[in-house]
Structures are given as structure tokens and as C-alpha cells.
FIBA-565239 format. One line per field, with one value per residue (C-alpha): residue number from 1; residue in three letters; chain; x, y, z. Coordinates in steps of 0.1 Angstrom, whole numbers, padded with zeros to 4 digits, always signed. Layout:
<atoms>
num	[NUM;...]
residu	[ALA;...]
chaine	[A;...]
px	[X;...]
py	[Y;...]
pz	[Z;...]
</atoms>
This chain:
<atoms>
num	[1;2;3;4;5;6;7;8;9;10;11;12;13;14;15;16;17;18;19;20;21;22;23;24;25;26;27;28;29;30;31;32;33;34;35;36;37;38;39;40;41;42;43;44;45;46;47;48;49;50;51;52;53;54;55;56;57;58;59;60;61;62;63;64;65;66;67;68;69;70;71;72;73;74;75;76;77;78;79;80;81;82;83;84;85;86;87;88;89;90;91;92;93;94;95;96;97;98;99;100;101;102;103;104;105;106;107;108;109;110;111;112;113;114;115;116;117;118;119;120;121;122;123;124;125;126;127;128;129;130;131;132;133;134;135;136;137;138;139;140;141;142;143;144;145;146;147;148;149;150;151;152;153;154;155;156;157;158;159;160;161;162;163;164;165;166;167;168;169;170;171;172;173;174;175;176;177;178;179;180;181;182;183;184;185;186;187;188;189;190;191;192;193;194;195;196;197;198;199;200;201;202;203;204;205;206;207;208;209;210;211;212;213;214;215;216;217;218;219;220;221;222;223;224;225;226;227;228;229;230;231;232;233;234;235;236;237;238;239;240;241;242;243;244;245;246;247;248;249;250;251;252;253;254;255;256;257;258;259;260;261;262;263;264;265;266;267;268;269;270;271;272;273;274;275;276;277;278;279;280;281;282;283;284;285;286;287;288;289;290;291;292;293;294;295;296;297;298;299;300;301;302;303;304;305;306;307;308;309;310;311;312;313;314;315;316;317;318;319;320;321;322;323;324;325;326;327;328;329;330;331;332;333;334;335;336;337;338;339;340;341;342;343;344;345;346;347;348;349;350;351;352;353;354;355;356;357;358;359;360;361;362;363;364;365;366;367;368;369;370;371;372;373;374;375;376;377;378;379;380;381;382;383;384;385;386;387;388;389;390;391;392;393;394;395;396;397;398;399;400;401;402;403;404;405;406;407;408;409;410;411;412;413;414;415]
residu	[UNK;UNK;UNK;UNK;UNK;UNK;UNK;UNK;UNK;UNK;UNK;UNK;UNK;UNK;UNK;UNK;UNK;UNK;UNK;UNK;UNK;UNK;UNK;UNK;UNK;UNK;UNK;UNK;UNK;UNK;UNK;UNK;UNK;UNK;UNK;UNK;UNK;UNK;UNK;UNK;UNK;UNK;UNK;UNK;UNK;UNK;UNK;UNK;UNK;UNK;UNK;UNK;UNK;UNK;UNK;UNK;UNK;UNK;UNK;UNK;UNK;UNK;UNK;UNK;UNK;UNK;UNK;UNK;UNK;UNK;UNK;UNK;UNK;UNK;UNK;UNK;UNK;UNK;UNK;UNK;UNK;UNK;UNK;UNK;UNK;UNK;UNK;UNK;UNK;UNK;UNK;UNK;UNK;UNK;UNK;UNK;UNK;UNK;UNK;UNK;UNK;UNK;UNK;UNK;UNK;UNK;UNK;UNK;UNK;UNK;UNK;UNK;UNK;UNK;UNK;UNK;UNK;UNK;UNK;UNK;UNK;UNK;UNK;UNK;UNK;UNK;UNK;UNK;UNK;UNK;UNK;UNK;UNK;UNK;UNK;UNK;UNK;UNK;UNK;UNK;UNK;UNK;UNK;UNK;UNK;UNK;UNK;UNK;UNK;UNK;UNK;UNK;UNK;UNK;UNK;UNK;UNK;UNK;UNK;UNK;UNK;UNK;UNK;UNK;UNK;UNK;UNK;UNK;UNK;UNK;UNK;UNK;UNK;UNK;UNK;UNK;UNK;UNK;UNK;UNK;UNK;UNK;UNK;UNK;UNK;UNK;UNK;UNK;UNK;UNK;UNK;UNK;UNK;UNK;UNK;UNK;UNK;UNK;UNK;UNK;UNK;UNK;UNK;UNK;UNK;UNK;UNK;UNK;UNK;UNK;UNK;UNK;UNK;UNK;UNK;UNK;UNK;UNK;UNK;UNK;UNK;UNK;UNK;UNK;UNK;UNK;UNK;UNK;UNK;UNK;UNK;UNK;UNK;UNK;UNK;UNK;UNK;UNK;UNK;UNK;UNK;UNK;UNK;UNK;UNK;UNK;UNK;UNK;UNK;UNK;UNK;UNK;UNK;UNK;UNK;UNK;UNK;UNK;UNK;UNK;UNK;UNK;UNK;UNK;UNK;UNK;UNK;UNK;UNK;UNK;UNK;UNK;UNK;UNK;UNK;UNK;UNK;UNK;UNK;UNK;UNK;UNK;UNK;UNK;UNK;UNK;UNK;UNK;UNK;UNK;UNK;UNK;UNK;UNK;UNK;UNK;UNK;UNK;UNK;UNK;UNK;UNK;UNK;UNK;UNK;UNK;UNK;UNK;UNK;UNK;UNK;UNK;UNK;UNK;UNK;UNK;UNK;UNK;UNK;UNK;UNK;UNK;UNK;UNK;UNK;UNK;UNK;UNK;UNK;UNK;UNK;UNK;UNK;UNK;UNK;UNK;UNK;UNK;UNK;UNK;UNK;UNK;UNK;UNK;UNK;UNK;UNK;UNK;UNK;UNK;UNK;UNK;UNK;UNK;UNK;UNK;UNK;UNK;UNK;UNK;UNK;UNK;UNK;UNK;UNK;UNK;UNK;UNK;UNK;UNK;UNK;UNK;UNK;UNK;UNK;UNK;UNK;UNK;UNK;UNK;UNK;UNK;UNK;UNK;UNK;UNK;UNK;UNK;UNK;UNK;UNK;UNK;UNK;UNK;UNK;UNK;UNK;UNK;UNK;UNK;UNK;UNK;UNK;UNK;UNK;UNK;UNK;UNK;UNK;UNK;UNK;UNK;UNK;UNK;UNK]
chaine	[A;A;A;A;A;A;A;A;A;A;A;A;A;A;A;A;A;A;A;A;A;A;A;A;A;A;A;A;A;A;A;A;A;A;A;A;A;A;A;A;A;A;A;A;A;A;A;A;A;A;A;A;A;A;A;A;A;A;A;A;A;A;A;A;A;A;A;A;A;A;A;A;A;A;A;A;A;A;A;A;A;A;A;A;A;A;A;A;A;A;A;A;A;A;A;A;A;A;A;A;A;A;A;A;A;A;A;A;A;A;A;A;A;A;A;A;A;A;A;A;A;A;A;A;A;A;A;A;A;A;A;A;A;A;A;A;A;A;A;A;A;A;A;A;A;A;A;A;A;A;A;A;A;A;A;A;A;A;A;A;A;A;A;A;A;A;A;A;A;A;A;A;A;A;A;A;A;A;A;A;A;A;A;A;A;A;A;A;A;A;A;A;A;A;A;A;A;A;A;A;A;A;A;A;A;A;A;A;A;A;A;A;A;A;A;A;A;A;A;A;A;A;A;A;A;A;A;A;A;A;A;A;A;A;A;A;A;A;A;A;A;A;A;A;A;A;A;A;A;A;A;A;A;A;A;A;A;A;A;A;A;A;A;A;A;A;A;A;A;A;A;A;A;A;A;A;A;A;A;A;A;A;A;A;A;A;A;A;A;A;A;A;A;A;A;A;A;A;A;A;A;A;A;A;A;A;A;A;A;A;A;A;A;A;A;A;A;A;A;A;A;A;A;A;A;A;A;A;A;A;A;A;A;A;A;A;A;A;A;A;A;A;A;A;A;A;A;A;A;A;A;A;A;A;A;A;A;A;A;A;A;A;A;A;A;A;A;A;A;A;A;A;A;A;A;A;A;A;A;A;A;A;A;A;A;A;A;A;A;A;A;A;A;A;A;A;A;A;A;A;A;A;A;A;A;A;A;A;A;A;A;A;A;A;A]
px	[-0224;-0232;-0203;-0198;-0213;-0179;-0163;-0187;-0179;-0140;-0146;-0161;-0134;-0152;-0132;-0150;-0127;-0150;-0182;-0163;-0150;-0186;-0198;-0201;-0175;-0185;-0195;-0171;-0179;-0217;-0237;-0234;-0197;-0189;-0152;-0148;-0176;-0169;-0145;-0114;-0098;-0064;-0030;-0021;-0048;-0048;-0011;-0023;-0049;-0024;-0003;-0029;-0038;+0002;+0007;+0033;+0055;+0076;+0116;+0125;+0154;+0162;+0138;+0159;+0155;+0117;+0112;+0128;+0107;+0075;+0086;+0093;+0062;+0040;+0062;+0077;+0110;+0138;+0151;+0117;+0128;+0121;+0134;+0115;+0128;+0102;+0075;+0047;+0030;+0012;+0050;+0057;+0074;+0100;+0111;+0137;+0165;+0187;+0161;+0143;+0110;+0117;+0085;+0085;+0061;+0044;+0013;-0011;+0006;+0028;+0048;+0065;+0094;+0108;+0136;+0123;+0086;+0062;+0057;+0027;+0013;-0013;-0028;-0053;-0086;-0106;-0140;-0127;-0096;-0066;-0065;-0042;-0025;+0002;+0023;+0047;+0068;+0084;+0120;+0106;+0082;+0051;+0029;+0006;-0015;-0039;-0061;-0058;-0086;-0062;-0046;-0079;-0075;-0051;-0058;-0097;-0094;-0093;-0066;-0087;-0122;-0130;-0128;-0097;-0068;-0030;-0011;+0023;+0036;+0064;+0077;+0109;+0116;+0137;+0172;+0160;+0126;+0116;+0091;+0075;+0087;+0067;+0047;+0042;+0018;-0010;-0041;-0029;-0013;+0000;+0022;+0009;+0028;+0062;+0090;+0105;+0077;+0079;+0106;+0103;+0112;+0123;+0161;+0170;+0199;+0218;+0223;+0195;+0203;+0211;+0184;+0157;+0134;+0132;+0147;+0179;+0172;+0166;+0154;+0161;+0139;+0155;+0136;+0122;+0113;+0137;+0171;+0174;+0207;+0216;+0209;+0232;+0215;+0234;+0251;+0229;+0218;+0235;+0224;+0230;+0198;+0179;+0177;+0191;+0212;+0191;+0159;+0160;+0139;+0125;+0109;+0099;+0080;+0065;+0053;+0039;+0020;+0007;-0009;-0027;-0041;-0052;-0069;-0090;-0098;-0112;-0131;-0147;-0156;-0172;-0191;-0203;-0216;-0232;-0249;-0261;-0273;-0295;-0312;-0317;-0294;-0296;-0277;-0304;-0303;-0294;-0263;-0248;-0230;-0212;-0196;-0192;-0169;-0151;-0145;-0132;-0107;-0094;-0093;-0068;-0047;-0041;-0028;-0006;-0024;-0004;+0023;+0050;+0084;+0113;+0145;+0169;+0190;+0162;+0164;+0191;+0171;+0190;+0196;+0182;+0151;+0148;+0153;+0126;+0100;+0106;+0100;+0064;+0063;+0030;+0039;+0021;+0030;+0057;+0074;+0059;+0051;+0035;+0062;+0088;+0106;+0115;+0129;+0147;+0114;+0087;+0082;+0071;+0075;+0039;+0020;-0008;-0005;+0008;-0016;-0044;-0038;-0037;-0063;-0076;-0087;-0097;-0122;-0141;-0177;-0190;-0206;-0175;-0152;-0175;-0172;-0132;-0129;-0153;-0133;-0098;-0113;-0122;-0094;-0069;-0085;-0057;-0085;-0113;-0098;-0109;-0082;-0072;-0051;-0031;-0002;-0003;+0013;-0008;+0019;+0020;-0019;-0015;+0010;-0008;-0042;-0022;-0009;-0039;-0057;-0034;-0032;-0066;-0079;-0111;-0112;-0142;-0150;-0143;-0167]
py	[+0085;+0051;+0027;+0011;-0024;-0035;-0022;-0044;-0074;-0071;-0068;-0100;-0117;-0118;-0110;-0084;-0099;-0132;-0113;-0091;-0119;-0135;-0101;-0114;-0102;-0068;-0062;-0033;-0021;-0020;+0006;+0022;+0019;+0022;+0017;+0019;+0046;+0071;+0100;+0091;+0119;+0100;+0117;+0099;+0108;+0146;+0142;+0124;+0153;+0179;+0158;+0156;+0194;+0202;+0216;+0194;+0170;+0138;+0139;+0123;+0102;+0066;+0046;+0057;+0096;+0091;+0074;+0096;+0123;+0104;+0100;+0136;+0146;+0126;+0138;+0100;+0097;+0078;+0066;+0044;+0021;-0014;-0044;-0073;-0104;-0129;-0131;-0121;-0093;-0085;-0081;-0113;-0124;-0097;-0100;-0122;-0122;-0106;-0081;-0071;-0050;-0019;+0000;+0035;+0052;+0080;+0078;+0080;+0066;+0038;+0032;-0001;-0001;-0033;-0024;-0031;-0026;-0003;+0015;+0002;+0031;+0024;+0060;+0062;+0075;+0082;+0073;+0040;+0029;+0022;+0028;+0009;+0022;+0008;+0037;+0038;+0071;+0074;+0084;+0121;+0121;+0111;+0092;+0067;+0055;+0027;+0022;-0018;-0042;-0071;-0061;-0067;-0103;-0098;-0068;-0076;-0108;-0120;-0100;-0070;-0085;-0083;-0047;-0033;-0030;-0042;-0073;-0081;-0117;-0137;-0166;-0187;-0178;-0199;-0182;-0191;-0177;-0161;-0185;-0194;-0227;-0217;-0191;-0176;-0150;-0158;-0133;-0112;-0077;-0052;-0049;-0077;-0104;-0115;-0101;-0137;-0146;-0115;-0104;-0137;-0126;-0091;-0078;-0063;-0038;-0022;-0033;-0058;-0075;-0109;-0102;-0128;-0127;-0144;-0118;-0121;-0159;-0183;-0219;-0248;-0280;-0312;-0342;-0340;-0302;-0274;-0261;-0222;-0204;-0167;-0142;-0111;-0076;-0067;-0101;-0108;-0078;-0041;-0013;+0012;+0003;+0019;+0054;+0041;+0012;+0006;-0018;-0006;-0028;+0004;+0011;-0023;-0018;+0015;-0002;-0029;-0009;+0012;-0014;-0029;+0006;+0011;-0022;-0015;+0022;+0009;-0018;+0009;+0028;+0006;-0013;+0022;+0030;-0003;+0002;+0039;+0025;-0003;+0024;+0049;+0075;+0065;+0035;+0010;-0004;-0036;-0027;-0005;-0037;-0044;-0009;-0007;-0036;-0023;+0007;-0006;-0028;+0006;+0021;-0010;-0007;+0030;+0023;-0005;-0033;-0065;-0048;-0075;-0072;-0056;-0079;-0083;-0052;-0030;-0011;+0010;+0034;+0043;+0082;+0094;+0077;+0087;+0125;+0120;+0102;+0130;+0158;+0151;+0154;+0176;+0183;+0194;+0220;+0205;+0193;+0158;+0140;+0105;+0103;+0102;+0070;+0043;+0014;-0003;-0024;-0008;+0014;+0047;+0065;+0073;+0045;+0061;+0058;+0089;+0076;+0095;+0124;+0105;+0117;+0079;+0086;+0118;+0111;+0081;+0083;+0104;+0077;+0059;+0086;+0093;+0058;+0058;+0092;+0079;+0045;+0064;+0087;+0056;+0036;+0066;+0073;+0069;+0052;+0033;+0024;-0012;-0039;-0043;-0010;-0018;-0017;+0020;+0036;+0065;+0094;+0080;+0079;+0115;+0123;+0109;+0127;+0161;+0153;+0143;+0175;+0199;+0188;+0187;+0155;+0156;+0125;+0118;+0123;+0089;+0085]
pz	[+0225;+0222;+0211;+0177;+0176;+0163;+0193;+0213;+0193;+0199;+0233;+0234;+0214;+0178;+0150;+0124;+0094;+0093;+0083;+0059;+0041;+0041;+0021;-0017;-0042;-0058;-0093;-0090;-0129;-0126;-0106;-0079;-0086;-0124;-0122;-0159;-0166;-0138;-0150;-0125;-0103;-0097;-0097;-0130;-0150;-0139;-0154;-0184;-0193;-0189;-0212;-0237;-0235;-0241;-0206;-0198;-0215;-0202;-0211;-0244;-0248;-0231;-0210;-0176;-0188;-0196;-0163;-0142;-0158;-0152;-0116;-0113;-0128;-0101;-0074;-0069;-0053;-0072;-0039;-0033;-0056;-0052;-0073;-0078;-0104;-0097;-0130;-0113;-0132;-0164;-0182;-0166;-0201;-0196;-0159;-0148;-0123;-0150;-0157;-0125;-0127;-0105;-0082;-0073;-0050;-0029;-0010;-0039;-0071;-0079;-0108;-0124;-0147;-0168;-0190;-0227;-0215;-0208;-0179;-0156;-0131;-0104;-0092;-0062;-0073;-0039;-0052;-0071;-0056;-0076;-0113;-0136;-0167;-0192;-0206;-0234;-0242;-0275;-0281;-0286;-0255;-0266;-0245;-0251;-0221;-0219;-0191;-0182;-0176;-0173;-0142;-0127;-0131;-0099;-0085;-0077;-0058;-0025;-0012;-0015;-0008;-0046;-0050;-0070;-0047;-0045;-0041;-0030;-0034;-0019;-0036;-0046;-0081;-0105;-0121;-0155;-0161;-0125;-0121;-0087;-0070;-0039;-0021;+0013;+0029;-0001;-0003;+0025;+0028;+0053;+0080;+0101;+0080;+0097;+0080;+0074;+0053;+0031;+0003;-0019;-0051;-0044;-0038;-0004;-0005;+0028;+0061;+0061;+0026;+0046;+0076;+0083;+0053;+0018;-0002;-0024;-0029;-0059;-0062;-0084;-0083;-0069;-0064;-0030;-0035;-0042;-0032;-0022;-0030;-0028;-0054;-0044;-0058;-0089;-0096;-0127;-0135;-0144;-0119;-0147;-0162;-0130;-0115;-0081;-0066;-0039;-0030;+0008;+0034;+0047;+0014;+0013;+0048;+0037;+0003;+0024;+0048;+0022;+0003;+0031;+0039;+0002;+0004;+0034;+0028;-0011;+0004;+0030;+0002;-0019;+0008;+0019;-0013;-0016;+0014;+0004;-0028;-0008;+0012;-0014;+0002;+0038;+0059;+0066;+0099;+0087;+0070;+0100;+0115;+0084;+0079;+0119;+0113;+0085;+0103;+0131;+0110;+0097;+0130;+0139;+0110;+0113;+0147;+0139;+0159;+0156;+0137;+0128;+0148;+0128;+0123;+0152;+0153;+0140;+0103;+0091;+0061;+0031;+0041;+0008;+0013;+0046;+0037;+0011;+0032;+0062;+0035;+0037;+0075;+0087;+0127;+0155;+0176;+0194;+0160;+0163;+0134;+0121;+0099;+0127;+0124;+0154;+0135;+0165;+0172;+0148;+0120;+0139;+0171;+0172;+0159;+0137;+0101;+0084;+0052;+0074;+0053;+0021;-0006;-0001;+0033;+0028;+0000;+0022;+0025;+0051;+0066;+0068;+0079;+0105;+0119;+0118;+0134;+0162;+0165;+0166;+0195;+0214;+0207;+0221;+0254;+0281;+0304;+0293;+0256;+0245;+0256;+0221;+0224;+0255;+0235;+0233;+0264;+0279;+0266;+0230;+0229;+0240;+0214;+0187;+0196;+0199;+0162;+0148;+0162;+0153;+0117;+0109;+0116;+0138;+0157;+0178;+0216;+0222;+0247]
</atoms>
């Protein structure tokens, strides 16, 4: 098997990101994609169809009761809760330091909750990427769901290369309105971003509440710029309005990793579909290089290349969150899993993303998935692998290969 062209580019010191960024922004709503016309199959759309058929109902009651019912229906743990108080979403008029927006998530769906507003849902469709809904539940449990087009004003920009994707901003917000005075890590997402540049406008609870990050801070304008001051969780709002009293750093790190993954996978899906359309069902020679580059970028991300260092002293996760996260483990014959945490210097003991089991990855077009599997096989060779992966010692590579192979992931031969 010949090495992928992108692998050759990497060994010569060229970055595949440059050519990916130069590809024109997609018209994702048009053929061959049909973002708004292709019937979605994401997790929330399936739930919504069952609600409309009368097969399931959400619990009536107050907002928190409805939220808990929605999370349970989508199998999203309450322990994944994160709180953001910067006014940076579709319902920005409701979001304040005194009324934070909560976010909950699993591997394939995300729920936003602003007290007094509508539920925001982003659910991953393997062919289309995230599908965005606004949901209102009446006191008697009846649900009204609207697929939102306005979300795409922010969720199909440069951060996700013009295709539907996710954004996680880091800003310094004002106490009065949650408006942004300054921003950081713009137009990028994922686990490579240094932690000190993350979490501006977000709450962080637990042992890392005051670690080296931008969380739990507000700012006010002064003549020569702005002044930062503390915003401890719970000082300006009532925890009782939310299902949990946490906004744990481990959940923040998982969220950041997942949105970077989803953006790359969606990019791979759209670019492959474009190439197949251009070649009338086949990949033309002139399109192979671009697809190889994206596949190699996915491989590098899956294997946590250039993962940002954790704060000094490591991360001590909320016990309930960790239990809920580990409940989804897929294990090899010796009990090892890609979800096993390390948390002293990095997120995981075995540096290959658990998101490889997600519906988004499983739904990659065969032409892209084959390239990723071949790239993984090459990267995980104990000898002769590209130098990019020298940070992975031989025993860890061997363990990752065993986990993948015994949990049904057919990585390439690596020749």
C-alpha cells in the first residue's frame, strides 16, 4: 500500500491545514448536501418524531423538571452541566452573570438551557453534521420544536470551515450585560488550545476553580482598557435553578475535545460529498490530495497530537461526572478503554479519542473513513511511523491498536 500523499507532506514539514483553509466556503444548503432538505436522522430528530407520534412525552412541570426529562430522554447526564454567563448565543438577551446559560452533552447531542428561555438543541446527523433546534415545552408537557436557521450565522463560519459546526468562545464579559470586552482563541476549537486561553465567560467549579484559565472572571472598562475581577460560581445566581451545582473542568475539557472532533468530521463528510459529486460518484485524481489532507488532520486529532497541557497539579473531576463518563466504556480483552482518564498531564491514558465510536465517525463516507483507518494504521506503527507521533511510546501505540481492533475499529495495516 502506498503512503497517503498527506503523510508525505507532513514528513516534509508542510501543514495540511493551509490547503484545507483555502478550499472555498460551502453552499451547504444546496446540492449535493441539502442541509435543510435532506431528512435528518440525528438523535433529537428521532426523539421529536416519537413525541409527535405520541410514543413518548416530556414531563410537565417547571423548567427544571422539563429539562431533566429532556436530558433523560436524550440519555445526557446532568453531571455534564457547564455554565456560561457571556451573552454569546442565540438567546443572548437572556444570558447574564445573574442568569447563566447551562450546556449539557453526550457524544452525539448538546442541550442549552437559559432560565426563562427556550431549550437549544444541537444533535449530530452523520450525513449533515449538527442540526439545531429551539424547543419550548408548555407546562402540560406539550413540545414545540423549530429547526433554527439563525444559528448558522455563527455555526457555519471559519471555525468549522464554512460547514455546520460548533463554536466555543472565550471572552471577558461585563457584570451588567454579559457583553464581551475582549476575546481569546478566536476561530479555533479543540484540545490543542492552551488552557490559559480558554473558559473566559464560563464558570469552573471544583478543585480547578481558580486554576490558570479565564473562567470565573468579569471585567469592566477603564480609561486604558479593562479591569478583571472575580465572579465566583453561585455569587450572582441561584444554583437551585439548575439540576446540578457544577461546571466541572473535566466537562469543559471533554466539550472542547468533542466540538473540535465534530467540526473535523463534518468537514470530511462535506468535502468528500463534494468530490464524489464532481466526479459523478468517483474521486477524481485532482481531488485526492485534499481528501488525504483532511483524513490526516482527523488522524492527528484522534491521536491527540499537540494536546494542550493540563493545569499544574492535574485535574480532579467531579465524581458523578467521572462515573457517568466511564459508564460508556468499550473495553479490550484486558479491560482497557479509550475512556480511561490520565488527568495528571493529559486527558486520557491511551491517546486515541473515544469519539471514534460516535455516530458522526461511523457515518463518514467510505472514501474518507478508509483514508482515516489507513492513516491510523500508519501512525500507530511501533517502528517506522511518521515522526509526528514520536510522543506516543511503543507500549501505548500497541495498547491503542489492541483496543481499536477488539472493539470493532478496522484500522489499516500501516504499511
